[in-house]
N, C-alpha and C positions, 0 to 999 in steps of 0.2 A: 599520613595525609588522609583525611576523611573524604569519602566519596560523596559528591554533591548529587542531590536528586534533581532531575530535570523538571522544569515546569512544562506540563503538556497543556497547550492552549490552542484556541482557534488561530488559524493562519490569517494574518492581516496582509493587506496589499503591500505594505512596506517590507514584509518578510519574503516576498517573492524573488527578490534579487538573490538572497541566500538559497532559497529553494531551487531556483534555476541553476545555480552553480553546483549544488549538491547533485542534482539530477544529471547535469552535463557530465560530471565525472563518471557516473554510473553508465550513461549511454556510451561514452567514449572508451572507457576501460573495462566495463563489465559485460556480462551476458544476461543480467536479470531483466533488462529492458530490451526488446527487439527493435527499438528505434535505432537507426544508423547514424543520424545526425542529431546533436542536441537541439532542442527547441529554443527559440528566442524567448526573451523576457515577455514580449508581447504575446507569444503563443501560451506561455505559462499563465499570464494574466487571464487570457480567454478561458483556459482550462479550469482555473480556479473559480472564475465567475460561473461557468457552466455547472460545476459541482454544487456550488452554493445555491444556484437557482433551482436545483433539484431537491433542495432541503437536506443535502447530505453533508457530513462533516469533512473538513480539511484541517488537519492539526499540525502543529509543529512542536518539536522538543527544544525548549529554550534552556540553555545551560550557560550560566554566567552572562546573561543578556545577549547571547548569540544563538541563532538558529543552528542546531546541529543535526536535525533530522526532520522528516515530515512524513505524514501518512494521510491518505484520503480514501474515501469510498466512492466508487463510481457506479453508474448504472451498467449492469452486465450487457443487456441488450435493450433496444428501445420498445420492443413489443410489450403490451400491457400485462400479459401473463407473467413476465419476468419482473414485475414491479416489487416483489418482496425479496429479490436476490440482488446483492451488491457484490462488487469485486473490490478487493482491497489492494492498495499500493503502499509500500513502506520503503523509505530510503534514508540512510544515515550517512553523515559525513564519514569518510573512510577512516580517519584517525579516532573515531568514536565507536567503531564497530566492536562488538563483544563487551559493551558496557551497559547492556540492558536498555538502551534507548529505543531500539526497535520493539522490544517487549512492552515498554511503557506506552509507546505510541499505539501499538496494535491493541493492547488492552483497552485503552481509552476509545479507540475507534469502534471496537466491538460494542462497548457500553453505549456509545452514542447511537449506533445503528440499531441496537435493540430498543432504545428509547424512541427512536423514530418509527418503530413498528416493522423493521425489516426482520425476515425470518431465516435467511440463509446468507452466508458470506463465502465467496469463492476466492481462492488465491490462484492466480495464473502465474506460475513461477517459470521464468526463463531459465533454461539449462538444468538438466537433471543432476548436474554436478554442483549446483548452487546449494551446498549443504547448509549454509547459515540460514538461508530463507526457509528451507524445508524444515530445519530444526526449530526455528522461531515459530512457524505455524503449527507444527506438531506439538510443541510445548504448550500451546494455548488451545489445544483440543481439535485442531483441524485433522481431518482424516484424508488419506489418499483417495482421490476420486477418478483419477485417470492419468494417462501419459500419452502425449502426442509425439510420436517418434519423429525426429528429423524435421520438425515443423518450422524451423527458422535457420537462415544462413547468415552468420555474423562472425567477424574476426577470422574468416577463412575456414570455417568449419560448420557442420550441421549441429544444430542445438535442438534438444527436446523441450517440450513444454510440460511441466508437471502441474496437474490440477489437484487442489486440496480444498475441502469444503468443511464448513462448521455451521451447525444449526445455531440460530440466535433466538434467545427467549424461548418460547414454547415450540419453536421450529415448526414441524409439520403435524404436531399433536392436536392442533385445533385450527379452525378456519381463521383467516385474518379478519381483523375488525374493519 
């Protein structure tokens, strides 16, 4: 059986039902997100709109005409000096993990953020035991930037937050335009 290549494309409003379901699974069963309750479809529509209003990408992995994963870049902090730093988020349908969908999504997200003039990308990874997310980011050139010990309480245990960072485009080698 040949492996199909996912189509990485912008997230459309109609995709948000699938995006919401994928994220709900990770909120409910995983430790990658520190949210305790899955957001509603209305919440996800608002988040999607906010990302697009900032001129940042929100992408989906479309496999066999079904959304199997999503990734987006968000504003790290609202202060102007942080304007060249974005934070990434990547989530994949559980039955499609380990099939390079996360890699395809994050590669495209990095490219689009570079094209938008962003200079740094930060991964804020929930749970230091989240080996898949740490490996995904390390495989695409992110470097360890810090560890916040016991920074979240979820599923009856303390969770660390792993920070990883990647320079985009020229990074800090020149002033932004």
